[in-house]
RODO-2510 file (C-alpha; in nm, 4 decimals, decimal comma):
residues 208
     n   res          X          Y          Z
     1     m    29,0983   -12,5246    -0,7220
     2     t    29,1138   -12,8698    -0,5125
     3     p    28,7400   -12,9219    -0,3597
     4     r    28,6899   -12,9792    -0,0163
     5     a    28,7106   -13,2617     0,1499
     6     d    28,3160   -13,2616     0,2704
     7     t    28,1603   -13,0999    -0,0982
     8     p    27,8687   -13,4379    -0,1601
     9     a    28,0659   -13,6023    -0,5121
    10     p    27,7586   -13,5275    -0,8242
    11     p    27,5335   -13,8393    -0,8417
    12     a    27,5859   -14,0313    -1,1485
    13     t    27,4215   -14,0279    -1,4363
    14     n    27,3430   -14,3995    -1,5085
    15     l    27,2077   -14,6520    -1,2546
    16     r    27,3664   -14,9952    -1,3294
    17     r    26,9816   -15,2265    -1,3615
    18     f    27,0921   -15,5554    -1,4565
    19     g    27,3805   -15,7585    -1,4307
    20     r    27,5614   -15,9397    -1,7212
    21     a    27,3271   -16,2823    -1,5409
    22     t    27,0466   -16,1271    -1,6036
    23     r    27,1128   -16,0316    -1,9772
    24     w    27,3140   -16,3638    -2,0153
    25     v    26,9410   -16,5214    -1,9203
    26     h    26,7712   -16,2311    -2,1021
    27     r    26,9179   -16,3161    -2,4705
    28     t    26,9845   -16,6642    -2,4537
    29     t    26,5589   -16,6652    -2,3593
    30     a    26,4487   -16,4511    -2,5865
    31     a    26,6486   -16,6604    -2,9069
    32     l    26,5181   -17,0135    -2,7984
    33     m    26,1480   -16,8301    -2,8290
    34     l    26,2058   -16,6959    -3,1988
    35     t    26,3739   -16,9941    -3,2514
    36     c    25,9994   -17,1991    -3,1162
    37     v    25,8021   -16,8936    -3,3252
    38     a    25,9201   -16,8955    -3,5359
    39     t    25,9703   -17,2796    -3,6683
    40     a    25,6072   -17,3226    -3,5519
    41     a    25,4890   -17,0437    -3,7780
    42     c    25,7042   -17,3086    -4,0582
    43     l    25,4658   -17,5690    -3,9923
    44     y    25,1581   -17,4669    -3,8787
    45     v    25,1515   -17,1439    -4,2461
    46     p    25,0511   -17,3530    -4,5457
    47     e    25,2813   -17,0164    -4,7321
    48     l    25,5846   -17,1088    -4,5110
    49     a    25,6317   -17,4101    -4,5361
    50     e    25,6703   -17,4408    -4,8799
    51     l    25,8945   -17,1525    -4,8365
    52     v    26,0891   -17,3296    -4,5665
    53     g    26,0841   -17,7180    -4,6982
    54     r    26,2442   -17,9368    -4,4524
    55     r    25,9506   -18,0273    -4,2759
    56     e    26,1326   -18,2897    -3,9897
    57     l    26,4172   -18,0203    -4,0219
    58     v    26,1907   -17,7987    -3,8965
    59     v    26,0062   -18,0270    -3,6460
    60     r    26,3317   -18,0910    -3,4562
    61     i    26,4642   -17,7240    -3,4360
    62     h    26,1182   -17,7123    -3,2661
    63     e    26,1121   -17,9133    -3,0490
    64     w    26,4654   -17,8963    -2,9621
    65     a    26,4091   -17,5595    -2,8697
    66     g    26,1405   -17,5596    -2,6689
    67     l    26,3273   -17,8525    -2,4554
    68     a    26,6059   -17,6224    -2,4535
    69     l    26,3486   -17,2965    -2,3039
    70     p    26,3808   -17,3733    -1,8775
    71     v    26,8032   -17,4113    -1,9085
    72     p    26,9522   -17,0303    -1,9327
    73     l    26,7016   -16,9779    -1,6500
    74     l    26,7614   -17,2264    -1,4273
    75     a    27,1746   -17,1833    -1,4871
    76     g    27,1183   -16,8096    -1,4477
    77     l    26,9716   -16,9420    -1,0799
    78     a    27,4208   -16,9972    -0,9321
    79     s    27,4285   -16,5604    -1,0146
    80     r    27,2366   -16,3529    -0,6566
    81     a    27,1551   -16,1322    -0,9219
    82     l    26,9314   -16,2274    -1,0924
    83     r    26,8035   -16,3974    -0,7937
    84     a    26,7003   -16,0774    -0,6521
    85     d    26,5590   -15,9738    -0,9973
    86     l    26,3784   -16,2930    -0,9761
    87     g    26,2141   -16,1716    -0,6273
    88     h    26,1614   -15,8183    -0,7269
    89     l    25,9539   -15,9239    -0,9893
    90     n    25,7703   -16,1795    -0,7913
    91     r    25,6127   -15,9313    -0,5450
    92     f    25,3495   -15,7017    -0,6619
    93     g    25,2132   -15,4275    -0,3468
    94     p    24,9523   -15,1166    -0,3637
    95     h    25,1866   -14,8975    -0,6160
    96     d    25,1456   -15,2130    -0,8244
    97     r    24,7765   -15,2148    -0,7568
    98     r    24,7970   -14,8511    -0,8716
    99     w    24,9868   -14,8850    -1,1567
   100     l    24,7464   -15,0717    -1,3243
   101     r    24,4273   -14,8504    -1,2874
   102     a    24,6484   -14,5415    -1,3699
   103     v    24,7034   -14,7399    -1,7045
   104     l    24,3740   -14,7983    -1,7547
   105     r    24,2442   -14,5190    -1,7172
   106     r    24,5226   -14,4221    -1,8904
   107     d    24,6061   -14,1610    -1,6388
   108     r    25,0114   -14,0244    -1,7366
   109     s    25,0116   -13,7361    -1,5459
   110     p    25,3309   -13,7052    -1,3039
   111     g    25,2986   -14,0131    -1,0751
   112     a    24,9993   -14,2540    -1,0486
   113     r    25,2454   -14,5377    -1,2007
   114     p    25,4330   -14,5173    -0,9541
   115     a    25,6614   -14,8598    -0,9855
   116     a    25,9994   -15,0208    -0,8360
   117     k    26,2118   -15,2207    -1,0003
   118     f    26,0162   -15,3719    -1,2320
   119     n    25,6404   -15,2399    -1,3181
   120     a    25,2950   -15,4199    -1,2099
   121     g    25,3111   -15,5150    -1,6269
   122     q    25,6293   -15,6267    -1,6413
   123     k    25,5550   -15,8789    -1,3640
   124     i    25,2829   -16,0038    -1,5068
   125     y    25,4012   -16,0185    -1,7860
   126     a    25,6691   -16,2832    -1,6166
   127     a    25,4680   -16,5002    -1,4524
   128     w    25,2666   -16,5603    -1,7948
   129     i    25,4886   -16,6229    -2,0364
   130     a    25,7079   -16,8465    -1,7231
   131     g    25,3341   -17,0492    -1,6365
   132     a    25,2910   -17,0422    -2,0640
   133     t    25,6149   -17,1806    -2,1043
   134     l    25,5596   -17,4759    -1,8571
   135     v    25,2233   -17,5997    -2,0357
   136     m    25,4337   -17,5769    -2,4514
   137     l    25,6742   -17,7162    -2,2836
   138     g    25,4352   -17,9958    -2,0324
   139     t    25,1877   -18,0173    -2,3990
   140     g    25,4564   -18,1029    -2,5832
   141     l    25,6208   -18,3549    -2,4302
   142     l    25,3184   -18,5149    -2,4757
   143     m    25,3172   -18,4685    -2,8430
   144     w    25,6351   -18,6067    -2,8718
   145     f    25,6261   -18,9252    -2,6984
   146     t    25,3062   -19,0763    -2,8531
   147     h    25,3392   -19,4138    -2,8127
   148     l    25,3639   -19,3018    -2,3925
   149     t    24,9977   -19,1921    -2,3589
   150     p    24,6489   -19,2401    -2,4857
   151     l    24,4863   -19,1288    -2,7986
   152     m    24,2595   -18,9055    -2,5228
   153     w    24,5615   -18,7161    -2,3539
   154     r    24,7754   -18,6003    -2,6905
   155     t    24,4798   -18,4585    -2,9533
   156     s    24,3724   -18,2626    -2,5888
   157     a    24,7638   -18,1937    -2,6022
   158     t    24,7559   -18,0357    -2,9312
   159     f    24,4400   -17,8192    -2,9145
   160     v    24,6059   -17,6913    -2,6519
   161     h    24,9124   -17,5898    -2,7155
   162     d    24,8707   -17,4606    -3,0956
   163     w    24,6083   -17,2256    -2,9870
   164     l    24,8949   -17,1476    -2,6774
   165     a    25,0810   -17,0809    -2,9210
   166     l    24,9589   -16,8730    -3,0601
   167     t    24,8528   -16,6413    -2,8176
   168     i    25,2376   -16,6608    -2,6920
   169     g    25,3130   -16,5567    -3,0372
   170     i    25,0713   -16,2044    -3,0244
   171     v    25,1765   -16,1078    -2,6379
   172     l    25,5589   -16,1484    -2,7622
   173     a    25,4914   -15,9319    -3,0750
   174     g    25,3780   -15,7151    -2,7811
   175     h    25,6470   -15,6782    -2,4656
   176     i    25,8031   -15,6609    -2,8278
   177     g    25,5972   -15,3408    -2,9736
   178     m    25,6701   -15,2046    -2,6045
   179     a    26,0774   -15,2419    -2,5869
   180     l    26,0873   -15,0273    -2,9261
   181     a    25,8808   -14,8019    -2,7319
   182     d    26,1586   -14,7117    -2,4748
   183     p    26,5197   -14,6941    -2,5973
   184     e    26,5867   -14,6284    -2,2780
   185     a    26,4912   -14,9512    -2,1409
   186     r    26,6789   -15,1414    -2,4333
   187     r    26,9520   -14,9679    -2,2586
   188     g    26,9328   -15,1203    -1,9123
   189     m    26,8861   -15,4628    -2,0833
   190     r    27,1465   -15,4565    -2,3713
   191     t    27,4061   -15,2933    -2,1576
   192     g    27,3106   -15,2989    -1,7842
   193     s    27,2474   -14,8928    -1,7467
   194     v    26,9545   -14,6790    -1,7617
   195     s    26,9814   -14,2619    -1,7582
   196     r    26,8955   -14,1344    -1,4220
   197     e    26,6317   -13,9331    -1,5565
   198     w    26,5125   -14,2725    -1,7193
   199     a    26,4768   -14,4100    -1,3397
   200     e    26,3375   -14,1776    -1,2063
   201     r    26,0697   -14,0836    -1,3996
   202     e    25,9574   -14,4356    -1,4516
   203     h    26,0558   -14,6053    -1,2188
   204     p    26,0603   -14,3862    -0,9717
   205     l    26,0623   -14,6532    -0,6052
   206     w    26,3538   -14,7861    -0,7790
   207     r    26,6357   -14,7601    -0,5380
   208     p    26,9413   -14,8943    -0,6790
***
């Protein structure tokens, strides 16, 4: 039987969440960040340093991976879809404050955690990791070009760089742990699509 022309089409089971540029920037940045963390561990953990060896090579890989960290995002800014995603991340509204209060109260009741395309936790994480990356880049340059800066600057930069690196490692572990706990969110970043049911449950204010 041919359906009538005025019969509404059934809703799509999948929604487009991320475009190709956003996924490429996320993957490339993640690879560079993990390279920085892994090489830093090999430089500062004696057991790993002995196991890997070739300290000079590890230092060079760490330095160049750190310098390259901003490159994927800067290149991705040519994409309108990525710029739109950054716009969503930069907007913090009343619903985000409600989301944070619900998280602090551990309230998981329906509607307690309203979120648009990104929830408040994701927005805070994105802002923090972006700022931390810039600080790491700046302090790393001060440590690299030792002949251009006073000893006090290099000592302070080393202190900030080392402790912030440890903090980044802890935060990244939490980020990865939350991603592993949400297969649908991972599918969204891997394939670009998520189920409508997941979107309505986790991001009810999002309008694709």
